[in-house]
N, C-alpha and C positions, 0 to 999 in steps of 0.2 A: 751171271745174272740175267736176266730176262732177255735182254736185248740179243743173246746167243742163240734163243730157241727163237724159231720162227711162229707166229701166229698163223691160225689158231690151235690152241693148247689150252691143257687143264691145270690150273693154279691149285695149289692146294695148301692148307695150312693142317697141318696132321700130326695132333697131339701125340706121341709115340707113347708117353707114360699113363694116358688115361684110354688110349687106340680109339680117339674118331678125331674126327675134321671135320671142314669146312672148305668144298670144289668148288671152283669157279670154270667158264668157260671163258679164258683171253682172244678177246677179236684183236687188240691190237695191243703194242707195249707203248706207251708215250714218253716216257722216260726210265732210266736206272741207270743206278750212281752209286756209287759208296764215297762216305764223309770218312773223317776219323772218328768219326762216332758208331756211324750204323749204314748198313745198305738201306738205299729210299728206291723205291719202286713205285709207277704210278702208270693203271693200265687200265683199258677200255674191255669191258663185261656186259653181254648181252642182260641180263638180269638183274645187277649190280648197278650199271653204269660206269664211271670211273672208279676204280680202287684206288685209294691211297694206304702202302705198306711198308713198314718198319722190319730189317731183319724177316723178312715173310711174315710178318705178325697184319691183319688188316688192323688198320686204324679210323680208318674213315672210308666212307662210299658215298654217291648219289643217291642211291637208293634210298638209306635211311638216319643221313647226317644229323637230320634238322629236330629227330625225336633227343640220341645225345646231347647236341649243342645247345635247346632250349631246356630242357629239364638241368642241365650242369647250371645256366645260367640265369634260368627266369625264377626257379624256385628261390633262390637265396637274394636275389635282385628285387621282388615283389615283397621282401620280408622286412625290407629297409627302408625308413621313412621316405628316406632323402638321399639316396645313394650316388656321390659326388665322386669318390676316387678307389680303382678299384686295381688289384694286381690279378693277372692272370700268369699261374705257372704250368709251363708246358704250353700245349694248345697251340704249336709250331703250324697249323694245317690253318689257322685262322677264323675256324666257326664259331668259338667261344667268344673271340671280341667283338667278331661281326652281331651275337645276340646281346651282347652287352651294352652297345651303341645304340641301340632302338631304345633306349630308355634317355631322356631328354635329358634328365637329371647328371647325368654322367658328364664331368669335366675332364677328367684324366683316367685314363689306362694305360698300366705298364704289364707289360707281356714279356716274361721271364723263360726265354727258351734254350736248352743246351746247345743245338746244333742248329746254328745259324743255315748251315746248307738246306735242312726241312724248310724254312721259311721262303726262299729264291726258290725253289723248287714248286711250294704252293702257290707262290705268287705266280708263277707264269702257266704253270698246267692244269691249276685248280681255282679260278679266279672268282665261281659262285662261292667257295668258302671263304676267299682270304680278301677281298676288295676289301674291308676296313681297316687291312692291316697299314695303308698308306693314310691315315684320318690322323692330321694332325693333332687328334686327341690321343693316340695312340704312342706310345714312346716303347719300342725294343730293345731290348737286353739280353743279350750271348751271356749266357754265365748258367753255374750248377745253381738250380732253386734253391736247395739245400743249404746253401753258402748265403745264395742273397738276400734270403730273410730275412736273415741277423742283422742286416744293416736297420731296420725300422722299431718303431717303438709307437704303439698309439698312433697309426698312419692310417689303415686302410677301411674304408666304409666295408668294403667287399671284397673277399680273396677267394678264389676259384681256384682247385687244384685238378689241372684238365693232364693227366701226367700220362704214363706208359706203364704198362702192367710191372708189378715192381720185380718181377722173372727178367726183364728185358732191360738193357740196358743198363743207364746209370738210376732206372725209376725206382729202383728199391730204397735210396735214400730218401726220396719224398713220401715214405711210410711210418719211418719211424717217430716213436714216441717225442723224442725231442726237435724233430722236424715240427710237430703238430704244437710244442710250446711255443715254437718264435713266432710259430701263426698266429696262437693267443696272443702273444705279445705283440705283434704288429696289428693286429684288430683294434679299432675305435671300443668304447666303451660299447656301444650299441651297433657294433660291427658285427657280420653272418659271414659263416663258410661255407664251403663245400668240396668234397672232392671225390672223386670216381672212386668207387672201391668195391670193383671187381664184382662176380657173378657167384647166385647161392648154389649150383647145382654140383660144377665138376671140381672147380679149384677153388670151393667155399672157404677153406681156412685162408685164404688170404683176404676174403670179404670180413672174415669173424676177425680176424686181428688186426687190422686198420678200424674197425669199427671199435673195435676193446681200446686199440690206443687213442682215437679221437676223443670217445667216452673217457677215457683217465684225464684227459685235461681239459676239456671245455664243460662248463656247468650245464650245457642243452647238449644233446645230439640224437639226432634221430636219425634211423636208416630208409631210405624210399627205394622205391622201383619202379623201372621203364623197359618197354620192350624194343629191343634192337636186334634186330635178325643178324645183323652181321657178323655179331660179335656172340659166337657159339659160348652156351645152348640159346640165347637169342634173350635171356630177364638178365638185364643189367642193375646195380645197385652205384646209388653216390650216398654218402652221409652230410648230413646238414649238421651244422653246427654255432655254438653261437655264447658269447656270456651270460644272457639274461631274455633272448627271444625265442620262444616257442614258434614252431613253424604251421603249428595248427591253430592255437588259442590265439594269436596274435596276427593271425593272416588276416588279410582286409580282398574280399573277391570281388569287392565293388572296384578297385584296382585294375584288376586284371581286364572287368567287364568292361572299364574305360578307356583300357590302353587301345592305340591307334593302331599300329602297325599289326603287321600280318605274322600271324604265329600258326605253324601247321599242328602241330601237337598238343602243345602246354596249353592250359584254360584254366578255371578257376575250379571245375570238376576234378581234373586231371592235378592239380595239385592236390587238393585234397587223398583223392585215391590213391595218389603214389604212396604215401606213409600206410596206406593200410595193407598190412605184411601180411601173408599167408601163413599159417600156424606153422608149417615146418622152419621158413625163417624167422619165424618169433620163438621156436624153441631153440634156435642157434641162439639166439644171444640174450634170451630171458636172463640169465645171471650174471650179463656184463652191468 
């Protein structure tokens, strides 16, 4: 664990398969521990601020967390006419829940996170991310999300899948077609869904596979992109899906312009622009 190495030192997430990595100069180890599921490390860096990793893989950091959390949350929320009940699967750092609760119509948020110790660590050491986890509107469930979702039918206005990578821990169960079918069933008729779906450069097969499976289940499925420097190689994807709502045709930019909460990345222009895919990404998914 990182506590056994005295700072300053270099943290690296090195992908031996693809021969590339992300390197950070660690100034201070804030927390390091092992749960029954994974290793948790939180440390301070000069460039990225506080960094939160699971099994040595960066999950979020102070530098750019707002990009990821705003894009996974506000894209679907602004496409629902009046979202009241939201399910977040994963998202143990609390950033997604924080963004969801910026919408005044929200009455209840259920966050289903596999590892309770992740939430305990982020509450203690990453309060700027996790402070809304104590909101009375939030109900925390510590369970396998792929099993928890099976309990619901026509229940949620918005479902957000803020999962770990499919190759890490138990995240793979949240990328299956059967899981997406359960999400479809759990949505209300006008409900909307968004999942993080990896990146289009190095491990693009995961992005293509996730998009293909979501598209096979939902009537509408659209890939969108954002720039998250912490996640190598920097461009990240999410997939919006619904039973009948189109993310461009049914988007009302006036709702975003009238929104009175501070947002750092997402706005009405970014919403539309994020769905404008570069040619190489269009080619990857053109036959899906």
